[in-house]
N, CA and C atoms as a LAMMPS dump frame, in Angstrom:
ITEM: TIMESTEP
0
ITEM: NUMBER OF ATOMS
192
ITEM: BOX BOUNDS ff ff ff
-5.0000000000000000e+02 5.0000000000000000e+02
-5.0000000000000000e+02 5.0000000000000000e+02
-5.0000000000000000e+02 5.0000000000000000e+02
ITEM: ATOMS id mol type element x y z
1 1 1 N -27.566 12.751 -25.304
2 1 2 C -27.654 11.413 -24.752
3 1 3 C -26.284 10.731 -24.753
4 2 1 N -25.543 10.925 -25.826
5 2 2 C -24.212 10.341 -25.914
6 2 3 C -23.294 10.921 -24.844
7 3 1 N -23.48 12.213 -24.558
8 3 2 C -22.666 12.846 -23.508
9 3 3 C -22.908 12.2 -22.141
10 4 1 N -24.169 11.839 -21.865
11 4 2 C -24.479 11.197 -20.589
12 4 3 C -23.831 9.825 -20.489
13 5 1 N -23.825 9.092 -21.595
14 5 2 C -23.202 7.765 -21.607
15 5 3 C -21.701 7.896 -21.384
16 6 1 N -21.07 8.854 -22.062
17 6 2 C -19.631 9.054 -21.904
18 6 3 C -19.287 9.513 -20.494
19 7 1 N -20.107 10.409 -19.921
20 7 2 C -19.873 10.865 -18.549
21 7 3 C -20.014 9.702 -17.562
22 8 1 N -21 8.852 -17.797
23 8 2 C -21.198 7.693 -16.936
24 8 3 C -19.996 6.754 -17.008
25 9 1 N -19.47 6.537 -18.198
26 9 2 C -18.294 5.67 -18.354
27 9 3 C -17.066 6.283 -17.696
28 10 1 N -16.91 7.6 -17.809
29 10 2 C -15.78 8.268 -17.158
30 10 3 C -15.871 8.148 -15.643
31 11 1 N -17.09 8.285 -15.104
32 11 2 C -17.276 8.162 -13.661
33 11 3 C -16.926 6.753 -13.191
34 12 1 N -17.387 5.743 -13.939
35 12 2 C -17.072 4.365 -13.567
36 12 3 C -15.572 4.106 -13.647
37 13 1 N -14.928 4.629 -14.668
38 13 2 C -13.482 4.471 -14.811
39 13 3 C -12.749 5.148 -13.66
40 14 1 N -13.182 6.325 -13.275
41 14 2 C -12.552 7.039 -12.158
42 14 3 C -12.718 6.278 -10.847
43 15 1 N -13.888 5.692 -10.643
44 15 2 C -14.122 4.922 -9.416
45 15 3 C -13.216 3.705 -9.386
46 16 1 N -13.132 2.965 -10.496
47 16 2 C -12.279 1.78 -10.537
48 16 3 C -10.806 2.144 -10.4
49 17 1 N -10.385 3.214 -11.025
50 17 2 C -8.999 3.655 -10.916
51 17 3 C -8.657 4.014 -9.472
52 18 1 N -9.542 4.721 -8.82
53 18 2 C -9.341 5.076 -7.415
54 18 3 C -9.293 3.831 -6.537
55 19 1 N -10.169 2.888 -6.794
56 19 2 C -10.18 1.653 -6.011
57 19 3 C -8.875 0.873 -6.187
58 20 1 N -8.36 0.82 -7.411
59 20 2 C -7.102 0.113 -7.653
60 20 3 C -5.928 0.799 -6.962
61 21 1 N -5.926 2.108 -6.946
62 21 2 C -4.85 2.85 -6.276
63 21 3 C -4.884 2.584 -4.773
64 22 1 N -6.065 2.628 -4.183
65 22 2 C -6.194 2.366 -2.748
66 22 3 C -5.773 0.934 -2.433
67 23 1 N -6.199 -0.015 -3.247
68 23 2 C -5.818 -1.414 -3.038
69 23 3 C -4.303 -1.589 -3.16
70 24 1 N -3.696 -0.922 -4.126
71 24 2 C -2.248 -1.028 -4.309
72 24 3 C -1.501 -0.48 -3.098
73 25 1 N -1.975 0.612 -2.535
74 25 2 C -1.327 1.183 -1.345
75 25 3 C -1.409 0.206 -0.176
76 26 1 N -2.584 -0.386 0.028
77 26 2 C -2.728 -1.352 1.118
78 26 3 C -1.835 -2.565 0.9
79 27 1 N -1.786 -3.059 -0.31
80 27 2 C -0.97 -4.251 -0.593
81 27 3 C 0.509 -3.943 -0.429
82 28 1 N 0.95 -2.822 -0.975
83 28 2 C 2.375 -2.503 -0.922
84 28 3 C 2.864 -2.197 0.491
85 29 1 N 2.016 -1.592 1.312
86 29 2 C 2.454 -1.294 2.675
87 29 3 C 2.458 -2.536 3.551
88 30 1 N 1.67 -3.54 3.206
89 30 2 C 1.614 -4.758 4.022
90 30 3 C 2.436 -5.904 3.455
91 31 1 N 2.973 -5.744 2.27
92 31 2 C 3.702 -6.819 1.616
93 31 3 C 4.91 -7.317 2.412
94 32 1 N 5.782 -6.448 2.933
95 32 2 C 6.966 -6.96 3.641
96 32 3 C 6.689 -7.405 5.075
97 33 1 N 5.5 -7.206 5.589
98 33 2 C 5.207 -7.497 6.987
99 33 3 C 5.54 -8.93 7.403
100 34 1 N 5.191 -9.972 6.636
101 34 2 C 5.533 -11.332 7.087
102 34 3 C 7.038 -11.6 7.155
103 35 1 N 7.842 -10.775 6.517
104 35 2 C 9.289 -10.986 6.527
105 35 3 C 9.967 -10.434 7.778
106 36 1 N 9.309 -9.56 8.509
107 36 2 C 9.963 -8.931 9.657
108 36 3 C 10.394 -9.93 10.733
109 37 1 N 9.591 -10.914 11.121
110 37 2 C 10.088 -11.891 12.111
111 37 3 C 11.291 -12.681 11.59
112 38 1 N 11.29 -12.994 10.302
113 38 2 C 12.427 -13.703 9.703
114 38 3 C 13.684 -12.841 9.779
115 39 1 N 13.545 -11.574 9.405
116 39 2 C 14.691 -10.667 9.453
117 39 3 C 15.155 -10.463 10.893
118 40 1 N 14.205 -10.431 11.819
119 40 2 C 14.549 -10.237 13.232
120 40 3 C 15.441 -11.385 13.71
121 41 1 N 15.123 -12.606 13.322
122 41 2 C 15.959 -13.751 13.706
123 41 3 C 17.28 -13.763 12.946
124 42 1 N 17.235 -13.396 11.678
125 42 2 C 18.427 -13.45 10.842
126 42 3 C 19.472 -12.413 11.255
127 43 1 N 19.044 -11.194 11.512
128 43 2 C 19.96 -10.093 11.806
129 43 3 C 20.113 -9.881 13.313
130 44 1 N 19.336 -10.601 14.12
131 44 2 C 19.369 -10.499 15.58
132 44 3 C 18.944 -9.119 16.059
133 45 1 N 17.891 -8.6 15.433
134 45 2 C 17.311 -7.351 15.901
135 45 3 C 16.429 -7.616 17.101
136 46 1 N 16.365 -6.616 17.968
137 46 2 C 15.41 -6.652 19.067
138 46 3 C 14.049 -6.25 18.489
139 47 1 N 12.988 -6.514 19.212
140 47 2 C 11.648 -6.176 18.726
141 47 3 C 11.507 -4.685 18.452
142 48 1 N 12.146 -3.847 19.228
143 48 2 C 12.05 -2.403 19.004
144 48 3 C 12.729 -2.002 17.701
145 49 1 N 13.819 -2.671 17.345
146 49 2 C 14.474 -2.393 16.064
147 49 3 C 13.586 -2.751 14.896
148 50 1 N 12.879 -3.868 15.015
149 50 2 C 11.948 -4.276 13.975
150 50 3 C 10.807 -3.268 13.86
151 51 1 N 10.357 -2.759 14.985
152 51 2 C 9.284 -1.76 14.982
153 51 3 C 9.733 -0.486 14.284
154 52 1 N 10.96 -0.059 14.536
155 52 2 C 11.493 1.141 13.883
156 52 3 C 11.586 0.936 12.376
157 53 1 N 12.054 -0.224 11.949
158 53 2 C 12.148 -0.508 10.509
159 53 3 C 10.762 -0.526 9.887
160 54 1 N 9.803 -1.149 10.558
161 54 2 C 8.435 -1.199 10.043
162 54 3 C 7.86 0.208 9.922
163 55 1 N 8.053 1.037 10.924
164 55 2 C 7.542 2.404 10.904
165 55 3 C 8.196 3.22 9.787
166 56 1 N 9.495 3.05 9.613
167 56 2 C 10.2 3.78 8.546
168 56 3 C 9.701 3.367 7.167
169 57 1 N 9.438 2.084 6.982
170 57 2 C 8.955 1.633 5.668
171 57 3 C 7.568 2.193 5.388
172 58 1 N 6.727 2.313 6.417
173 58 2 C 5.406 2.914 6.213
174 58 3 C 5.519 4.38 5.831
175 59 1 N 6.414 5.095 6.472
176 59 2 C 6.611 6.504 6.143
177 59 3 C 7.069 6.663 4.698
178 60 1 N 8.005 5.825 4.285
179 60 2 C 8.509 5.895 2.912
180 60 3 C 7.407 5.578 1.921
181 61 1 N 6.626 4.543 2.181
182 61 2 C 5.545 4.158 1.261
183 61 3 C 4.456 5.229 1.19
184 62 1 N 4.16 5.849 2.296
185 62 2 C 3.083 6.835 2.315
186 62 3 C 3.504 8.165 1.687
187 63 1 N 4.798 8.485 1.69
188 63 2 C 5.219 9.758 1.131
189 63 3 C 5.387 9.686 -0.387
190 64 1 N 5.538 8.497 -0.923
191 64 2 C 5.685 8.362 -2.363
192 64 3 C 4.431 7.787 -2.889
């Protein structure tokens, strides 16, 4: 009976850990997004340059 309780707790912990990891990935990949229009005006990038920077940051975040 104790084994079932421990297995149940491990399953719940694994689910919460997985949920936090997924949430962290979504938050970290979207965190700099509101800054791109500001940077575009500041550095005088064209919209395509901003798109390239955004795409590169997603690749970097997804590979690590």
